[in-house]
N, C-alpha and C positions, 0 to 999 in steps of 0.2 A: 636185405637192408642196405647193407655194406655198398654196394652196387649202386645201390638209388642216391644214398649218401654221395659218393663220388661225381655223380652225372650232376646231382643238386650243384656241388660245392664248383665243378666246372661252368656251371651255366652262371651261376654269380660270377665269377671271373671275367666270364665272357661278357654280361651284361655291367660290368664296371668296365671294363677296357672300350666299350660302346658309349658310354656314359661321358668316361673320360674326353673322348675325343669330340664329342659333341658338347661337353660343357654341359651336360643336364643334371643341373645343380638338383632338380627334385629325385631322380633316380638315385644320385650319388647319396644322397640324404637318406633314402630310404637303404640304401645297400651299407651304408657305413653304420656299426653300432654306435651308440650313442655315448659311449665311452673311448670313441676309436682313437688312437694313436700312431702316429707314423714317423719314422727316423729317414729321413732325406739322405740322397746320395753324400753328402759331404757331412753328416753326422747331427743336424738340427732335429729336432725334436719337436711336431706341431700336434693339436688335437684336430677334433673333428670341424669346431669352427673353423680354425684357422686355415686347414686345409680345404674348406668350401669356398672361404673368402678369398683365396687366390684364385680360384676357377671363377667365382659369380664375378669378381671387380675385371677380370680380363688381364689380370698380370701375367699369367699362366695361359697360355694359348698352345691348344694341342692340334696342330697340322696335321698328323697322322701317329696311331700307337698301334700296336699289335702286341698280344699278350700271346707268347708262343712257347713251346717246351715245358709244358705244364706239368709237373707232378702233383699228385694230391694222397693226403694219407688223413686218413679220419679217425679221430681217437673218442666215442661216443658223440657226445655234442660239439666238439672241438673239430679243427681240422686244421692241416696247417697245406696251403698250396705254393711252390716254388717254381718261379717260371723266369722267362725271359720277356722283360719290357723294353720294347726297341720303338722309341720315339722322334720324332721331328716335332720339335717345340720350341716357343720361346717364355721367358721371364723377364718382364718389363723391357721389352725389345731387344733382350741379351739372348741368344743362341744356347738352348739348354738341352740341343738333341744328344740322342746317345743311345747304348745300348746297358742296359741294367740288370742284376740280377735281383730279382723281388720275390722276397716271402712276405706272404700274406696269413694273417692266422683269423681264422673264421669261427664264429661260435654261432650255434643252431638256438635260436629262442623264439618262443610261441611258432614251431613249427617252418620256421625260414631261418636263412643261413646269411649273416649277418658279416663284416671284414671288422674284426676288432685292434687288429694291427698291421702294418706295411712296415716294411723295413728296404729300402732301396741301398744297393753298391754298384759302381761302374764295373762293367764286364772286362776285365784286362785280360792279357796273356797268361796264361797257366807257368807261375815261376818252375824252373827247371827243378829243383827237388822234387814236385810234385809230379813232372813227367817222368821223370827217372822211377819212381815208385810205380807209376804206372807201367812202365816198360818192365818192371821187375814182376807184375801182377797185371796184367792185359785184361783181367774181368772186372777190376775195381772199377768204380765210378769215382770221379773226381768229384 
């Protein structure tokens, strides 16, 4: 069951990335939990309606988006996906392209997985202190 759940969560993430790139509001509406909340890359918080509005209005345009280097952990009817979101995009005509570490929290309701929360952080080079810790313990993951 755990292996099936991991595959289902990964498929939800794949569908989300595809819907983001295509500005597919219908699919995004289905994939996002009604209580969805997102934290953007500079700390703002938006709800599902605000998230969808930015896409349906055309203010946010995704020219390309990839969802890669994804790890999934399942905890019963909850799951956490951590991956890299690489995007070429504009918001209100301004370039918002970049590489972001994204954490998605999913819940299983009615037999299907929905994204309940998302948090984006810009990917920056690791600070010296973490690099030193990794050299001291090369088997550790940052």
